[in-house]
N, C-alpha and C positions, 0 to 999 in steps of 0.2 A: 504494500500500500504506500502511496506517495506520502512521505513524512510530513508534508505541508498540510495534507488533509488529516492525517493521524493526530497532528498537534492540536487540531480543533475538536476532535472527538472526545466524548466523555462516557464513562461507564454508565449504562442505563440503570444500574442498581444503586450505586453510591455516589455517582457524579465525579469520581476521581479520574485523572488523566489515564489514557491507555497507551500501552506499548505493544509492539508486535513480537511474538516469540515463535520460533520454528523448531519443530522436533521431527527429524526425518523428512517425510514428504508432506507433513501437515503443519498448518500455521494457525495461530489464534491471536486475538487481542486480549491483553490481560491488564488489570489494574493492581495497585499495591495491596488491595484487600483480597486479592486472589480470585476475583470474579473473572471468568474466562469465557470468550466468545469465539467460536470456530469460524474460520474463513473457508467457505466452500470451495471446492476445486474449480467451480465456474467463476470464482473471483470475488463474490460478494461476502460480506461478513454478517452473521446473524446477531443483531443487537436487540432482538425481541425478548422481552421478559414475560414469562407466563404464556398463556395461550391467547392468541389474537382472536377477537370476536368475529373476524371474518378473514377469508384467505385471499381476497382481492381477485383480480382478473385471472381467468383460467388460461391454460396454455393455448387453447384455441383462440381466445379473444386476443391474447398478446400476439400470436402469429398473424392474425388478421390485421391488427394495427401496424405491425412491422411491415407487412406487405404494402398496405395502403400508404404509409408514410414514405416507404422507399420509392414508390412511384411518383413522389413529389406532390401529391394532392393536398397536403397540409403545409407546404412550404411557406404559404402566406403567414402562418402562425410562427414558424421558425424565424422568418425575416423580421416580423414585428418584435419578437422577443430579443433578437440580436440588437436591433436599434435601441430598444428601451434599456437593455442591460448595459450596452456600451455607454449610453448617456449616464446611467446610474453610477457606473464605476468611475467615470470621469469626474462626476460631482463629488464622489467620496474622496477622491485623491486631492480635491481642492481643500478638504478639511480632514487630512488623513489621521486615522487611528493607527498606532504602531501595530505592525504585523498584518492587520486586516487590510490596510491599503497596500502593503508591500507585496502581498500575494493574495488578491481577493478570492474569497471562497464563494462559489455559486452553489446553492443548494436547491435541488428540485424535489419538493415534497409531493409525493404521488407521481413519481417520475415515469412510470410505465417503462417503455423501451429505452428511455434515456435520449431519444433523438433530439429533443429540444435543448437539453443540457449540452449535448455534444455540439450543437450548432453555436450556442453561446460561447462555449470554451474555444471553439475554432476561431471566433472573432476576438477573443481576449487572450492573447498568447502567454500572459504571465499569470492568468487565473487558474485555479484548481476547482474541481467540482465534486459534489457528493449527491448521488441519487438515493432517495429514500422511498421505499414502497413496501407494502405488506404481501405482495405477490412474488413468489419465488420464480415463476416463469418470466415475469417482467425483469427481475433483477439479473437473471442470467444474461439477458441482452444488455441491460443498462451497464453492467460491469465492463462491457466491451464498447461502450458508446464513444469513448474518447480516451486517449492515453493518459490524460490528466484527471480522469474521473474515477472515483471510487463508488462503491455501491453497498448499501446496508439494508438489511431486512429490519423494518421498524414500523410500528403503528403510529401514524402521525396524529392520532387522537390522544396519544400518551405523551409523556415528557420526551422531547427529542434528544438524541444522544450527542448533543453539541454543547460547547461552552457558551456561556453568556456572551452576547455581543460579538460573536465569532464570524458572522456571515455578512458578506457585502451585498449580495443579491439573492433573494429567495424567489424561486419560480413556483407557481401553483397553477397547473394547466388541467382544467376539467377535473379537479380533485378536491377532496374535503379540505376545509380551512380551519386550522386551530389557531385562532387569533392570539391567545395568550402566549403560546409557545413560539409562534412566529415572532412576536414582539421581543420575547426574551433572547432569542438567538441572533436577532438582527443587530448589527452595529447601529448606534443612534443616527448615523448618517446614511444607513443602508436603505435599500428599496425592496419592497414586496411587489412582485408582478403577478397579477391574477388574470388568467384567461378563462372566460366563460362564453358559452354559446349565446348568440344574439337570437332574437325572435325568429329571424328568417333562416337560421342555420339548418340546412338539410330539409327546408320546408317542403320542397317538391316531393320528398319521399314520405312525409308524415301521413298524408291522406292516402297516397297510392299504396303504401305498404302497411298502414295502420300502426305507425310507430309512436313512441312516446313524444309528446310535445314539449317544447321548451317552456318553462314556467314564465309567463309574461312579467311576473314580479321578481324574477331572479336577480336582476341587478340591484334592486332595493334590498333584497334579503342578504345578498353578499355584503353590501355596504353596511347594513345593520350589524351583521355578525362580526365585522372588523372595526366598527366605529369606535368602540371603547379603547382600542389600542393603537389605531392608525388614523392618519389623515389622508384622504384621497387627493392626490395632487394632479393627476391627469387621467383622462379616459378617452380611448380612441377606438373606433370601429374599423374592422378590416374585412374585406370581402374578396372572394374569388369565385369564378364560374367554372365548373367542371363539366366535362363531357365523359361520362363513364359507360363502361360496358355493364351488362347485367351481372357478370361475376364480380366486378368491382363494387357494384351496389350491394351485392350480398356480403362482400367483405366489410363495407362501411357499417352495415347493420350488425354484423357479427362482432365488431370490435367495440361497440358502445353499449350503453345501458339497456337499449332495446333488445340486446341479445338474451337478457334474462327473462324477457316477457313476450317473445315472439314465437308463435307456433311454426315449426319448420315447414310443415305441409302447406299451411296457408301462405307463408312467405314465398315458397317456391311457385305457387300458383299465381300470386300477384306479380312476382318478378317476371314470369314468362309473358305476362301481358304488357310489359313496358316496352316502348319502342326504343331502339338503340340509334345513336347514343342517348343516354339518359342525362338530361341537363339538371345539374344539382348546384345549389348555392352553398358555399362555405361562408358563414357570417359569424364573427366572434368579436368580443370586446377585450381589449387589453387595458386593465386598470393598474395604475402605479400608485402605491401607498408608501408613506413614510411613517416611521414610528412617532407616536406622540411623546 
């Protein structure tokens, strides 16, 4: 593990710093109080304490997301995050905190495949990254998202395995938001970047395939959940128009929340009735918050 990331990690049990220890072909992170956390052969470390209340995305959902992202269909999100993160790190360096500004840590809470984290790190050559997720299939991919990225199994609803004020930029893309913990781990001059679906996101597929609708009050609910800890400093909408094949449409359904609620037989029937190419709108909001 990159020592610059390890330096920011903390034991999820006692909060003490962690060091890496290797015995033969196995490695683990350990603290002075002898709490030990195995590093899987796929490269991620298990920093989960107790049993997680959920297991996150399945291997099938993660594979679908990886395929869809690899085709470039969500590059509009990556580009928006790169621009916002680059601006955030530039501002942090104007009022630098020792170490945090020297090698900015970018954390992706609910990282999935790690594609967005990888894109941000590619644009910030002296930054390091940490992908957090509760899904093991996702972390197997996130651990390889970028040479300067580490990955850890962690429940973002619990205390994050990070030191106070250790993070320069925190990404949260279509994922749960733990406002109190995000505030604790962010540097006072750091930035939280939250990506949420806009009302028109995948709207063409909602009626055609009977998918879950975006809550029209979602933006207000997100702002309310973070308002006690953060101040909204900017909000921007981003759109892209896609022309998809039917298999690609099946992929986008299979990688999102509708995958848990869609009947496969009904979906196949509805898919077969769609004319190709299928015109689909990607519509998201990128909100930037700073700690209060």
